Backbone as CSV, one residue per row, in Angstrom:
resi,resn,N_x,N_y,N_z,CA_x,CA_y,CA_z,C_x,C_y,C_z
1,MET,-39.990,-154.909,-50.330,-39.962,-153.628,-51.000,-38.774,-153.607,-51.949
2,ILE,-38.997,-153.064,-53.126,-37.950,-152.953,-54.145,-37.710,-151.479,-54.401
3,SER,-36.454,-151.078,-54.375,-36.073,-149.683,-54.568,-35.376,-149.527,-55.922
4,LEU,-35.852,-148.576,-56.722,-35.270,-148.290,-58.027,-34.942,-146.802,-58.127
5,TYR,-34.050,-146.456,-59.039,-33.668,-145.064,-59.285,-33.218,-144.368,-58.001
6,GLY,-32.347,-145.010,-57.263,-31.795,-144.418,-56.051,-32.821,-144.123,-54.981
7,GLY,-33.863,-144.935,-54.907,-34.893,-144.753,-53.888,-36.032,-143.848,-54.308
8,ARG,-35.969,-143.306,-55.517,-37.044,-142.420,-55.978,-38.288,-143.185,-56.392
9,LEU,-38.122,-144.465,-56.747,-39.253,-145.317,-57.102,-39.216,-146.555,-56.218
10,LEU,-40.281,-146.757,-55.465,-40.376,-147.906,-54.571,-41.542,-148.782,-55.006
11,LEU,-41.304,-150.080,-55.054,-42.352,-151.052,-55.355,-42.611,-151.868,-54.100
12,PHE,-43.862,-151.998,-53.725,-44.196,-152.809,-52.565,-45.499,-153.539,-52.833
13,CYS,-45.632,-154.699,-52.214,-46.808,-155.544,-52.412,-47.783,-155.330,-51.259
14,ASP,-49.023,-155.043,-51.603,-50.068,-154.861,-50.605,-50.610,-156.229,-50.200
15,ARG,-50.586,-156.515,-48.916,-51.038,-157.832,-48.445,-52.535,-158.042,-48.637
16,ALA,-53.298,-156.980,-48.590,-54.751,-157.106,-48.676,-55.190,-157.581,-50.068
17,ASP,-54.699,-156.945,-51.110,-55.138,-157.329,-52.465,-54.044,-158.034,-53.279
18,ARG,-52.848,-158.206,-52.688,-51.713,-158.914,-53.292,-51.203,-158.285,-54.590
19,THR,-51.567,-157.052,-54.865,-51.043,-156.383,-56.060,-49.862,-155.500,-55.675
20,TRP,-49.030,-155.217,-56.650,-47.870,-154.354,-56.445,-48.283,-152.897,-56.584
21,HIS,-47.735,-152.071,-55.722,-47.984,-150.634,-55.741,-46.659,-149.907,-55.954
22,ALA,-46.738,-148.758,-56.582,-45.547,-147.944,-56.833,-45.654,-146.650,-56.045
23,ARG,-44.558,-146.278,-55.402,-44.481,-144.997,-54.703,-43.339,-144.206,-55.321
24,VAL,-43.647,-143.015,-55.852,-42.656,-142.136,-56.469,-42.413,-140.974,-55.519
25,VAL,-41.140,-140.762,-55.161,-40.769,-139.660,-54.264,-39.686,-138.850,-54.978
26,LEU,-40.102,-137.707,-55.521,-39.179,-136.844,-56.246,-38.778,-135.614,-55.445
27,GLY,-39.382,-135.425,-54.286,-39.080,-134.272,-53.444,-39.967,-134.274,-52.219
28,ASN,-39.899,-133.181,-51.471,-40.657,-133.075,-50.220,-42.072,-132.548,-50.400
29,LYS,-42.352,-131.894,-51.511,-43.671,-131.305,-51.730,-44.688,-132.388,-52.093
30,PRO,-45.960,-132.176,-51.742,-46.989,-133.180,-52.051,-47.111,-133.509,-53.544
31,ASN,-46.909,-132.513,-54.421,-47.019,-132.797,-55.854,-45.809,-133.558,-56.390
32,GLN,-44.793,-133.776,-55.559,-43.604,-134.529,-55.952,-43.618,-135.946,-55.380
33,GLN,-44.751,-136.342,-54.801,-44.898,-137.678,-54.226,-46.189,-138.300,-54.742
34,ILE,-46.062,-139.471,-55.333,-47.210,-140.140,-55.947,-47.224,-141.599,-55.507
35,GLU,-48.404,-142.120,-55.251,-48.558,-143.547,-54.992,-49.616,-144.081,-55.939
36,SER,-49.316,-145.213,-56.564,-50.208,-145.762,-57.581,-50.231,-147.280,-57.507
37,ASP,-51.390,-147.863,-57.760,-51.529,-149.311,-57.843,-51.176,-149.734,-59.261
38,THR,-50.279,-150.699,-59.403,-49.900,-151.158,-60.749,-50.961,-152.077,-61.335
39,GLY,-51.817,-152.634,-60.489,-52.904,-153.467,-60.970,-52.499,-154.875,-61.360
40,THR,-51.329,-155.312,-60.938,-50.882,-156.654,-61.295,-50.190,-157.322,-60.105
41,ILE,-50.248,-158.644,-60.098,-49.549,-159.402,-59.061,-48.217,-159.930,-59.587
42,GLN,-47.970,-159.782,-60.873,-46.713,-160.223,-61.489,-45.653,-159.141,-61.321
43,LEU,-44.512,-159.494,-60.738,-43.464,-158.513,-60.447,-42.903,-157.865,-61.703
44,GLN,-42.623,-158.640,-62.742,-42.048,-158.062,-63.960,-42.980,-157.037,-64.595
45,GLU,-44.247,-157.354,-64.682,-45.227,-156.417,-65.232,-45.358,-155.191,-64.328
46,ALA,-45.311,-155.399,-63.029,-45.401,-154.285,-62.082,-44.220,-153.338,-62.235
47,MET,-43.020,-153.871,-62.467,-41.844,-153.018,-62.648,-41.975,-152.157,-63.895
48,ILE,-42.498,-152.719,-64.961,-42.701,-151.951,-66.196,-43.727,-150.851,-65.973
49,ARG,-44.842,-151.182,-65.348,-45.886,-150.187,-65.090,-45.413,-149.111,-64.116
50,ALA,-44.655,-149.505,-63.099,-44.147,-148.545,-62.117,-43.184,-147.554,-62.771
51,GLN,-42.359,-148.013,-63.693,-41.442,-147.106,-64.372,-42.199,-146.130,-65.272
52,SER,-43.332,-146.561,-65.815,-44.171,-145.636,-66.587,-44.754,-144.558,-65.676
53,VAL,-45.189,-144.951,-64.480,-45.698,-143.985,-63.501,-44.597,-142.998,-63.135
54,TYR,-43.385,-143.502,-62.965,-42.246,-142.660,-62.610,-41.941,-141.639,-63.711
55,ARG,-41.920,-142.085,-64.955,-41.647,-141.159,-66.065,-42.739,-140.111,-66.207
56,MET,-44.001,-140.505,-65.992,-45.094,-139.535,-66.059,-44.980,-138.513,-64.925
57,ALA,-44.583,-138.962,-63.751,-44.410,-138.045,-62.621,-43.316,-137.030,-62.922
58,LEU,-42.221,-137.472,-63.507,-41.147,-136.549,-63.883,-41.629,-135.527,-64.903
59,ALA,-42.358,-136.005,-65.895,-42.846,-135.110,-66.952,-43.841,-134.092,-66.413
60,ASN,-44.648,-134.480,-65.421,-45.688,-133.590,-64.895,-45.159,-132.482,-64.010
61,ILE,-44.054,-132.687,-63.317,-43.589,-131.650,-62.399,-42.562,-130.724,-63.028
62,ARG,-42.029,-131.101,-64.180,-41.021,-130.264,-64.828,-41.679,-129.367,-65.868
63,PRO,-41.541,-128.041,-65.734,-42.148,-127.132,-66.713,-41.561,-127.335,-68.110
64,GLU,-42.403,-127.184,-69.107,-41.976,-127.372,-70.499,-40.878,-126.373,-70.872
65,GLY,-39.826,-126.884,-71.478,-38.731,-126.039,-71.940,-37.724,-125.657,-70.878
66,SER,-37.927,-126.102,-69.648,-36.975,-125.757,-68.589,-35.735,-126.639,-68.691
67,PRO,-34.584,-126.131,-68.249,-33.365,-126.941,-68.309,-33.463,-128.116,-67.342
68,PRO,-32.723,-129.184,-67.590,-32.791,-130.339,-66.688,-32.181,-130.031,-65.331
69,ASN,-32.635,-130.735,-64.335,-32.105,-130.632,-62.976,-31.357,-131.912,-62.644
70,CYS,-30.342,-131.824,-61.804,-29.564,-133.013,-61.444,-30.432,-134.107,-60.836
71,TRP,-31.428,-133.745,-60.048,-32.240,-134.757,-59.384,-33.086,-135.555,-60.373
72,GLU,-33.210,-135.100,-61.615,-33.930,-135.851,-62.636,-33.053,-136.916,-63.282
73,CYS,-31.772,-136.850,-63.032,-30.810,-137.757,-63.655,-30.774,-139.087,-62.926
74,ILE,-30.530,-140.144,-63.665,-30.453,-141.473,-63.071,-29.245,-141.595,-62.145
75,GLN,-28.266,-140.694,-62.275,-27.058,-140.725,-61.444,-27.233,-140.009,-60.107
76,PHE,-28.357,-139.316,-59.906,-28.552,-138.525,-58.694,-29.250,-139.358,-57.635
77,GLU,-28.701,-139.385,-56.443,-29.301,-140.133,-55.338,-30.067,-139.161,-54.445
78,VAL,-31.374,-139.266,-54.473,-32.225,-138.293,-53.795,-32.112,-138.397,-52.274
79,THR,-31.868,-139.585,-51.727,-31.818,-139.725,-50.274,-30.630,-138.985,-49.670
80,ARG,-29.503,-138.927,-50.390,-28.333,-138.192,-49.903,-28.226,-136.819,-50.567
81,SER,-29.114,-136.531,-51.507,-29.141,-135.253,-52.224,-27.793,-134.926,-52.853
82,GLN,-27.244,-135.911,-53.556,-25.987,-135.677,-54.255,-25.865,-136.606,-55.446
83,CYS,-24.943,-136.278,-56.320,-24.677,-137.050,-57.526,-23.963,-138.345,-57.146
84,ASP,-24.458,-139.481,-57.650,-23.817,-140.765,-57.386,-22.394,-140.816,-57.926
85,LEU,-22.111,-140.032,-58.939,-20.785,-140.031,-59.545,-19.806,-139.171,-58.762
86,GLY,-20.304,-138.421,-57.781,-19.444,-137.652,-56.893,-18.990,-136.303,-57.412
87,PHE,-19.686,-135.742,-58.391,-19.291,-134.430,-58.898,-19.590,-133.352,-57.859
88,PRO,-18.598,-132.537,-57.517,-18.828,-131.524,-56.478,-19.848,-130.476,-56.885
89,GLU,-19.992,-130.207,-58.183,-20.968,-129.202,-58.629,-22.369,-129.607,-58.197
90,ALA,-22.710,-130.867,-58.397,-24.047,-131.330,-58.039,-24.213,-131.366,-56.522
91,ARG,-23.178,-131.754,-55.823,-23.275,-131.895,-54.369,-23.370,-130.529,-53.682
92,MET,-22.607,-129.547,-54.129,-22.554,-128.268,-53.420,-23.671,-127.309,-53.811
93,THR,-24.270,-127.477,-54.970,-25.245,-126.498,-55.434,-26.664,-127.016,-55.480
94,GLY,-26.881,-128.262,-55.109,-28.229,-128.822,-55.185,-28.618,-129.206,-56.590
95,GLY,-27.664,-129.259,-57.503,-27.925,-129.783,-58.830,-28.249,-128.771,-59.905
96,ARG,-27.733,-127.564,-59.809,-28.022,-126.550,-60.822,-27.175,-126.699,-62.068
97,PHE,-26.213,-127.617,-62.069,-25.304,-127.730,-63.200,-25.690,-128.831,-64.183
98,ALA,-26.870,-129.409,-64.050,-27.273,-130.507,-64.931,-27.309,-130.076,-66.390
99,ALA,-27.667,-128.839,-66.660,-27.734,-128.381,-68.051,-26.370,-128.435,-68.721
100,ARG,-25.299,-128.344,-67.934,-23.954,-128.389,-68.500,-23.251,-129.720,-68.242
101,CYS,-23.920,-130.668,-67.625,-23.297,-131.951,-67.276,-23.241,-132.853,-68.507
102,ASP,-22.031,-133.289,-68.878,-21.871,-134.168,-70.034,-22.333,-135.585,-69.748
103,LEU,-22.473,-135.939,-68.486,-22.874,-137.296,-68.126,-24.344,-137.384,-67.711
104,PHE,-25.096,-136.298,-67.935,-26.507,-136.280,-67.548,-27.246,-137.381,-68.291
105,THR,-27.914,-138.263,-67.548,-28.693,-139.352,-68.118,-30.107,-139.214,-67.612
106,PRO,-31.008,-138.680,-68.442,-32.378,-138.516,-67.957,-33.087,-139.857,-67.829
107,CYS,-34.074,-139.927,-66.966,-34.833,-141.158,-66.740,-36.077,-141.147,-67.608
108,ARG,-35.914,-140.970,-68.873,-37.040,-140.928,-69.808,-36.782,-141.881,-70.944
109,VAL,-37.866,-142.366,-71.544,-37.762,-143.243,-72.698,-38.286,-142.475,-73.913
110,ASN,-37.538,-142.511,-74.999,-37.979,-141.820,-76.217,-39.230,-142.489,-76.770
111,GLY,-40.119,-141.649,-77.286,-41.287,-142.204,-77.956,-42.567,-141.914,-77.331
């Protein structure tokens, strides 16, 4: 199993069909958890496809025009529910300060 984005994206190989699968866990709600087959046995191609699934999952659960949340940032570790950089604002408030965070790095690709 390969863990990316602080455990929010997991890649694992299915023994039955030998293809890589992606599991996205953005929260506890069912609409924040997605599992998808990447359709390839090549790890490099699977990582690219899995990151596309991850970006689509982020885009689908965030309402249009809403301010960013700390958990959407590449610096936020979802398993410990805190900012990897150790900012107390993110740790104590559940991430409501992302809109004002100068170090916010979204997990999205332009284009």
